[in-house]
C-alpha positions in Angstrom: -164.7 -135.0 180.1 -161.7 -136.4 181.3 -163.6 -138.9 183.8 -166.4 -140.0 181.2 -163.6 -141.0 178.9 -161.5 -142.7 181.2 -164.6 -144.2 182.2 -165.5 -145.6 178.8 -162.3 -146.8 178.3 -162.3 -149.0 181.3 -165.7 -150.2 180.0 -164.5 -151.1 176.6 -161.4 -152.9 177.8 -164.0 -155.4 180.0 -165.8 -155.9 177.0 -162.7 -156.5 175.0 -161.6 -158.9 177.5 -164.8 -160.6 177.7 -164.6 -161.3 173.7 -167.6 -159.0 172.9 -167.6 -157.2 169.4 -168.1 -153.7 169.2 -172.2 -154.2 167.9 -172.6 -156.1 171.3 -170.5 -153.6 173.2 -171.8 -150.2 171.8 -175.7 -152.1 172.2 -175.0 -152.4 175.8 -173.5 -148.6 176.0 -176.1 -147.0 174.9 -179.1 -148.9 176.8 -176.9 -147.7 180.2 -176.2 -144.4 179.2 -178.5 -143.6 176.0 -177.2 -142.4 172.6 -176.5 -139.5 173.6 -173.0 -139.9 175.6 -172.1 -142.1 172.5 -172.5 -139.3 170.4 -171.0 -136.7 172.3 -168.0 -139.3 172.4 -168.0 -140.1 168.4 -167.8 -135.6 168.5 -164.6 -135.5 170.1 -162.8 -138.6 167.9 -163.8 -137.0 165.2 -162.2 -134.3 166.1 -158.8 -135.4 167.6 -158.6 -137.2 164.2 -159.1 -133.9 162.3 -156.1 -132.7 164.5 -154.2 -135.8 163.8 -154.6 -135.9 160.5 -153.9 -132.0 159.8 -151.0 -132.3 162.2 -149.7 -135.6 160.0 -150.1 -133.6 156.7 -148.2 -130.9 157.7 -145.4 -132.8 159.0 -145.0 -135.1 155.7 -145.4 -131.8 153.7 -142.7 -129.5 156.2 -145.4 -127.1 156.8 
């Protein structure tokens, strides 16, 4: 998974430097890797966001 994460980061940086927007980048990634690869990635991102917000809330509340 780490290797795939690094690969996606490099690809996103490449498209960012080419001044492509997010929808164009997603379209190109789906064409190469398929929709499943991005869905798996979105699940990982959602889990990370949930952990972040849980940590942030607990640090604010003082738990």
